C-alpha positions as CSV (number, residue, x, y, z in Angstrom):
1,M,111.4,131.0,108.3
2,K,114.4,132.8,110.5
3,P,116.3,131.1,113.3
4,I,114.7,131.6,117.3
5,A,117.8,130.2,118.4
6,H,121.9,128.9,118.4
7,I,123.0,125.8,119.7
8,H,126.3,125.2,121.0
9,T,128.2,122.1,121.3
10,K,131.9,120.8,121.4
11,F,131.8,119.5,117.7
12,I,133.4,122.6,115.7
13,D,133.9,119.8,113.1
14,K,131.5,118.0,111.4
15,F,133.5,114.6,111.6
16,G,132.5,112.7,114.5
17,I,129.4,114.0,115.1
18,P,126.6,111.2,116.0
19,R,124.8,110.2,113.1
20,Q,121.6,110.3,115.4
21,A,120.4,112.2,118.5
22,G,120.8,110.4,121.9
23,L,123.6,107.9,120.7
24,A,126.2,109.7,122.9
25,D,125.9,111.5,126.5
26,T,127.1,115.0,125.1
27,D,126.4,118.5,126.5
28,G,125.4,121.5,124.8
29,Y,122.9,124.4,125.3
30,I,120.8,126.5,123.5
31,V,120.5,130.5,123.4
32,F,117.1,132.1,122.2
33,E,118.4,135.6,119.3
34,P,116.6,138.2,121.7
35,E,113.4,138.9,119.6
36,F,112.7,135.3,121.2
37,A,114.5,135.4,124.6
38,V,111.0,135.7,126.6
39,R,110.7,133.5,129.9
40,E,107.1,133.6,129.2
41,A,107.7,131.6,125.8
42,V,109.1,128.4,127.7
43,R,106.9,128.3,130.5
44,G,106.1,124.5,131.5
45,L,108.9,123.1,129.0
46,E,110.7,122.3,132.2
47,E,108.0,119.6,133.1
48,F,109.1,118.0,129.9
49,S,112.2,115.6,129.9
50,H,113.4,115.5,126.1
51,I,112.4,118.1,123.2
52,W,112.1,118.0,119.4
53,L,114.4,120.6,118.0
54,I,114.5,121.4,114.4
55,W,117.5,123.0,112.9
56,E,119.5,124.1,110.0
57,F,122.2,121.9,108.0
58,S,124.0,125.2,108.2
59,E,127.0,124.4,106.4
60,N,124.7,122.8,103.3
61,V,123.1,125.3,102.5
62,D,124.1,126.2,99.3
63,K,125.2,122.3,98.5
64,D,124.0,120.1,95.9
65,W,121.6,117.2,96.7
66,S,120.9,114.2,94.9
67,P,117.4,111.8,94.6
68,T,119.7,109.0,95.6
69,V,122.5,109.0,98.7
70,R,124.4,106.1,100.0
71,P,123.4,105.5,103.9
72,P,126.7,104.7,106.0
73,K,124.8,101.9,107.7
74,L,124.7,100.2,104.4
75,G,128.1,100.2,104.0
76,G,128.2,103.7,101.5
77,N,127.9,101.4,98.9
78,A,123.8,100.6,98.2
79,R,122.0,103.6,97.3
80,K,118.1,104.9,98.7
81,G,116.1,107.8,98.1
82,V,116.9,110.5,99.9
83,F,113.7,110.8,101.9
84,A,114.5,107.3,102.8
85,T,117.5,108.5,104.7
86,R,118.2,111.2,107.3
87,S,121.4,112.0,104.7
88,P,122.3,116.3,105.5
89,F,122.1,116.8,102.0
90,R,118.7,117.3,101.2
91,P,116.6,119.7,99.3
92,N,115.6,122.5,102.2
93,P,118.6,122.0,104.6
94,I,116.5,120.7,107.2
95,G,117.2,118.1,110.6
96,L,115.1,117.2,113.3
97,S,116.6,115.9,116.5
98,C,115.2,114.7,120.0
99,V,117.1,115.5,123.0
100,E,117.3,115.2,126.8
101,L,116.2,118.4,128.4
102,T,118.3,118.7,131.5
103,K,117.8,122.8,132.9
104,V,116.0,125.0,131.9
105,D,118.0,128.2,133.6
106,F,117.9,132.4,132.9
107,D,120.5,134.8,132.9
108,E,121.6,138.6,131.0
109,R,120.7,136.1,127.7
110,G,117.3,135.2,128.2
111,P,116.0,131.3,128.9
112,V,119.1,129.1,128.1
113,L,118.3,125.4,127.7
114,Y,120.9,123.0,128.4
115,V,120.1,119.7,126.8
116,K,122.4,116.4,126.3
117,G,122.5,114.1,123.5
118,A,122.7,116.4,120.4
119,D,124.1,115.9,117.1
120,I,124.6,119.2,115.7
121,L,127.0,121.1,115.0
122,D,128.3,124.1,117.2
123,G,126.0,127.3,116.3
124,S,123.7,126.1,114.7
125,P,120.3,127.8,113.5
126,I,117.4,126.3,115.4
127,F,113.9,127.4,113.4
128,D,111.8,125.9,116.3
129,I,111.4,123.8,119.6
130,K,108.8,121.0,120.6
131,P,108.0,119.2,123.2
132,Y,108.7,115.1,123.1
133,V,105.8,113.6,123.9
134,P,105.6,110.0,124.6
135,Y,101.8,108.4,124.1
136,C,102.0,109.7,120.6
137,D,106.0,110.3,119.8
138,S,107.0,107.1,120.7
139,K,106.2,104.0,118.3
140,P,107.9,100.7,120.2
141,D,107.0,98.6,116.7
142,A,107.1,100.6,113.9
143,E,109.2,99.4,111.0
144,G,113.0,100.6,110.5
145,S,113.9,99.3,107.3
146,F,117.7,99.3,107.2
147,A,118.0,101.5,110.3
148,H,115.8,99.2,112.4
149,K,118.5,98.6,115.3
150,E,121.7,100.6,116.7
151,P,124.8,99.5,114.7
152,A,127.2,97.5,116.6
153,K,129.7,99.4,118.4
154,K,133.3,99.4,118.0
155,Q,135.7,98.9,121.0
156,V,137.9,102.2,121.8
157,A,141.1,102.1,124.0
158,F,143.3,105.1,124.9
159,E,147.2,105.4,124.1
160,A,147.3,108.8,124.8
161,E,146.0,110.8,128.1
162,M,142.7,112.5,128.7
163,P,140.9,113.5,131.4
164,E,137.0,112.7,132.1
165,P,134.7,113.6,131.6
166,D,135.6,114.1,128.1
167,R,137.8,111.1,127.7
168,S,134.1,108.9,128.2
169,T,132.8,110.9,125.7
170,I,135.0,110.4,123.5
171,A,135.0,106.9,123.8
172,E,131.0,107.6,123.1
173,L,131.8,109.2,119.9
174,L,134.5,107.0,118.3
175,A,132.4,103.7,119.3
176,Q,130.1,104.6,116.8
177,D,132.8,104.2,114.3
178,P,132.9,108.0,112.8
179,R,134.6,106.4,109.8
180,P,133.1,106.7,106.3
181,S,131.9,103.2,105.6
182,Y,134.1,102.8,102.8
183,Q,137.1,103.3,104.6
184,D,139.4,100.8,106.4
185,D,142.9,101.2,105.9
186,P,144.4,100.2,109.1
187,D,147.8,102.9,108.4
188,R,145.4,106.3,108.1
189,V,145.7,108.3,111.0
190,Y,142.2,109.7,111.7
191,G,142.2,113.7,113.2
192,M,139.1,114.8,115.4
193,D,138.3,117.6,117.2
194,Y,135.5,117.4,120.3
195,G,135.7,120.8,122.2
196,K,139.0,122.0,123.2
197,W,140.3,118.8,122.1
198,Q,142.1,117.7,119.1
199,L,142.9,113.7,119.0
200,K,144.2,111.0,116.9
201,F,143.2,107.6,116.1
202,V,143.7,104.6,114.2
203,A,141.9,101.5,114.0
204,R,143.3,98.0,114.7
205,G,140.8,95.4,113.7
206,E,137.6,95.9,115.8
207,T,139.4,98.7,118.0
208,L,139.7,102.3,117.5
209,I,142.6,103.6,118.8
210,V,143.5,107.0,120.5
211,I,147.3,107.9,120.3
212,D,147.6,111.3,120.7
213,V,145.6,114.2,122.4
214,Q,146.4,118.1,122.3
215,E,144.5,121.0,123.7
216,R,143.7,123.4,121.0
217,K,145.2,126.4,120.9
């Protein structure tokens, strides 16, 4: 397979990326490779509200995989089979995400797809794009094992100034607690990058507090 496009998001580092798509109102856009930047190839796509992205964990291409992994949702201790999880460390580093399609635009690059809710590192290769079809893709009664419901969210507070709308997006991201599940050090200061911002936060009880925000140089 070869990439048909690349996605551009504000996630320049893996830390802080939502563990699933659609959990935060993040913006992104997809630019096709010249060979596939054809208007006819996306004809009718704007009639769908959501799309599936099949993409590559590009930073894990040369990483080893294990038959079992420790899902963060289980506290980072219990092991499950890799094929019973969505771990990024897989025999083939392929990701699958359902995102909201907000606009199909056209410019000198060809078709550009604007999306919300992506959980993908900036610059990641896209192998395929398919429309989300509600009548067959939605299974409200499906069993979800240990992932049967969305994790409880943390409270988020800001001691440092940060403008909207990035402030609201950062609050959504931190509410999901990007820290490793096995870490709960009240004295540790965590760093996270999002778009042009570098921020630091600490955990105090059930609240994550942003203590410093700097604009990247």
